[in-house]
C-alpha positions as CSV (number, residue, x, y, z in Angstrom):
1,X,-9.0,-6.7,35.4
2,X,-5.6,-8.1,33.8
3,X,-3.0,-5.8,33.1
4,X,0.8,-5.7,31.3
5,X,2.9,-2.3,32.1
6,X,5.7,-0.9,30.2
7,X,8.1,1.4,30.8
8,X,7.5,4.9,30.1
9,X,11.4,4.6,28.7
10,X,10.1,1.9,25.7
11,X,6.2,3.8,24.8
12,X,8.6,6.8,23.8
13,X,11.1,4.5,21.7
14,X,7.7,2.8,20.3
15,X,6.3,6.4,19.2
16,X,9.2,7.0,16.7
17,X,9.4,3.9,14.9
18,X,6.1,2.0,14.6
19,X,5.3,-0.8,16.4
20,X,5.8,-4.4,14.9
21,X,3.3,-7.3,15.0
22,X,5.6,-8.9,16.9
23,X,6.4,-6.7,19.0
24,X,2.6,-5.9,20.0
25,X,2.1,-9.9,20.8
26,X,4.6,-10.5,22.6
27,X,3.0,-10.0,26.0
28,X,-0.4,-11.1,25.4
29,X,-1.7,-14.6,26.2
30,X,-2.9,-17.7,24.0
31,X,-1.1,-15.9,20.7
32,X,-2.5,-17.8,17.6
33,X,-1.4,-16.5,14.4
34,X,-3.2,-16.2,11.4
35,X,-0.9,-15.6,8.6
36,X,1.8,-13.0,8.1
37,X,0.0,-10.5,9.3
38,X,-3.2,-11.6,11.3
39,X,-3.4,-13.0,14.9
40,X,-5.9,-13.5,17.8
41,X,-5.0,-13.7,21.5
42,X,-6.4,-13.3,25.5
43,X,-7.7,-9.7,25.6
44,X,-5.4,-8.1,28.2
45,X,-8.6,-5.6,29.5
46,X,-11.1,-8.6,30.7
47,X,-11.1,-11.7,32.2
48,X,-10.4,-13.9,29.1
49,X,-10.1,-17.7,29.1
50,X,-10.1,-18.4,24.8
51,X,-8.7,-15.8,22.1
52,X,-11.1,-12.9,21.5
53,X,-8.8,-10.2,20.9
54,X,-8.1,-9.5,17.0
55,X,-4.8,-8.0,15.8
56,X,-3.9,-7.2,12.4
57,X,-0.8,-5.2,11.3
58,X,-2.0,-2.7,8.0
59,X,1.1,-0.5,7.3
60,X,2.6,0.7,10.1
61,X,-0.5,0.3,11.8
62,X,-2.0,-2.3,14.8
63,X,-5.5,-2.7,14.1
64,X,-7.5,-4.1,16.9
65,X,-11.1,-5.8,18.1
66,X,-12.2,-7.5,20.9
67,X,-14.7,-9.5,20.5
68,X,-15.4,-9.3,24.2
69,X,-16.6,-6.0,23.6
70,X,-13.8,-4.1,25.0
71,X,-12.9,-0.8,23.7
72,X,-9.3,-0.6,22.0
73,X,-8.5,2.3,24.2
74,X,-9.0,-0.2,27.5
75,X,-7.1,-2.8,25.5
76,X,-4.1,-0.4,25.1
77,X,-4.1,1.1,28.6
78,X,-4.0,-3.2,29.9
79,X,-0.9,-2.9,27.8
80,X,0.7,0.2,28.6
81,X,0.2,2.1,25.3
82,X,-1.4,4.8,23.8
83,X,-3.4,5.4,20.3
84,X,0.6,7.1,19.5
85,X,2.0,3.3,19.5
86,X,-0.8,1.8,17.0
87,X,-1.6,4.8,14.8
88,X,1.6,6.3,14.1
89,X,0.6,10.3,13.0
90,X,1.0,10.5,8.8
91,X,2.8,13.2,7.3
92,X,0.2,15.1,6.1
93,X,0.9,17.9,3.8
94,X,-0.7,21.5,6.0
95,X,-1.6,24.0,3.4
96,X,-3.5,24.4,0.9
97,X,-0.5,24.8,-1.5
98,X,1.4,21.7,-0.3
99,X,-1.8,19.7,-0.9
100,X,-2.5,20.8,-4.4
101,X,1.1,20.0,-5.1
102,X,0.5,15.9,-3.4
103,X,-2.7,15.8,-5.4
104,X,-0.7,16.6,-8.6
105,X,1.7,14.4,-7.5
106,X,-0.6,11.5,-7.0
107,X,-2.6,12.2,-10.6
108,X,0.5,12.1,-12.5
109,X,2.3,8.8,-10.9
110,X,-1.1,7.5,-11.9
111,X,-0.6,8.8,-15.6
112,X,2.2,7.4,-15.6
113,X,1.4,3.9,-14.5
114,X,-2.1,4.4,-16.9
115,X,0.9,4.8,-19.8
116,X,3.0,2.2,-18.6
117,X,-0.1,0.1,-18.9
118,X,-0.9,1.6,-22.5
119,X,2.7,1.4,-23.3
120,X,3.2,-2.4,-22.7
121,X,-0.3,-3.5,-24.2
122,X,0.0,-1.7,-27.4
123,X,3.3,-4.0,-28.3
124,X,1.3,-6.4,-27.5
125,X,-1.1,-5.2,-29.8
126,X,1.8,-4.7,-32.1
127,X,3.4,-8.6,-31.9
128,X,-0.5,-9.6,-32.9
129,X,-0.5,-7.4,-35.8
130,X,2.9,-8.7,-37.0
131,X,2.3,-11.9,-36.2
132,X,-0.7,-12.1,-38.6
133,X,0.6,-9.4,-41.4
134,X,2.0,-12.4,-43.5
135,X,-2.1,-13.2,-43.5
136,X,-2.9,-10.1,-44.8
137,X,-5.4,-9.6,-42.4
138,X,-4.3,-5.5,-42.2
139,X,-3.5,-3.6,-45.3
140,X,-0.1,-2.2,-45.8
141,X,-0.9,0.6,-44.8
142,X,-2.8,-0.1,-42.0
143,X,0.0,-2.3,-40.5
144,X,2.3,0.5,-41.0
145,X,0.0,3.0,-38.8
146,X,0.0,0.2,-36.1
147,X,3.6,0.4,-36.0
148,X,4.0,4.2,-35.7
149,X,0.9,4.0,-32.9
150,X,3.0,1.8,-30.8
151,X,6.2,3.7,-31.2
152,X,4.3,7.1,-30.1
153,X,2.7,5.5,-27.1
154,X,5.9,4.1,-26.2
155,X,7.0,8.1,-26.4
156,X,4.8,9.4,-24.7
157,X,5.1,6.4,-22.1
158,X,9.0,7.3,-21.9
159,X,8.1,11.3,-21.2
160,X,6.1,10.0,-17.8
161,X,8.0,7.1,-16.7
162,X,11.0,7.8,-17.5
163,X,11.3,11.6,-17.7
164,X,12.9,11.3,-21.4
165,X,12.2,14.8,-24.2
166,X,9.2,14.4,-26.2
167,X,10.8,13.3,-29.8
168,X,7.3,12.0,-31.7
169,X,9.0,12.0,-34.9
170,X,11.1,9.2,-36.1
171,X,12.0,5.6,-35.0
C-alpha cells in the first residue's frame, strides 16, 4: 500500500481554508491536468502503474473517483486527509425561521434576475418598435403604450434590482 503522510498541523490548517486542486495534487504521482479544474493521477491507496484517480475541483470541494475501485475514504486516508479537507462544511441555516429567510432571499434574488432580463428585453422590443414606427406598423397609441410598458418594466426592475422606490407614473 502506497501512503503519503502529512503533519497534523497542516491538516488542521487545511480545514480552516479550502484545499486547492494544486495542493491536493502535489503529493500524487503521474498527475495529468485535464483543464483548469480536472486532473488524473495515480491513486495513492493502491499500487497504481497508470493514473486511475480522477480529481475535480467544484468550488471549495474536491471530488474524487478511483477507477481502480478504491473507496474515497481509503484514498483520503492514504494522503493523510479527511472528508473535511475535501468537503468543507457548508454554513446552513439552523432554525426553521432562518431557512425561511434564506428561501425568501433566494426567491427575491430570482425575481430580481428575472426582472433584469425583462427590463433588457423590453428595451429591445421598444427599439424594434421605434425602428419600425416610421413604417406605421403600429398605431400611434399602440406605439405610445409600448413605450409606457417599457418605462413601467424598467421602474419595476429598479425597485427589485437597485432598491429604488416604486414610481409607476411619469417618465
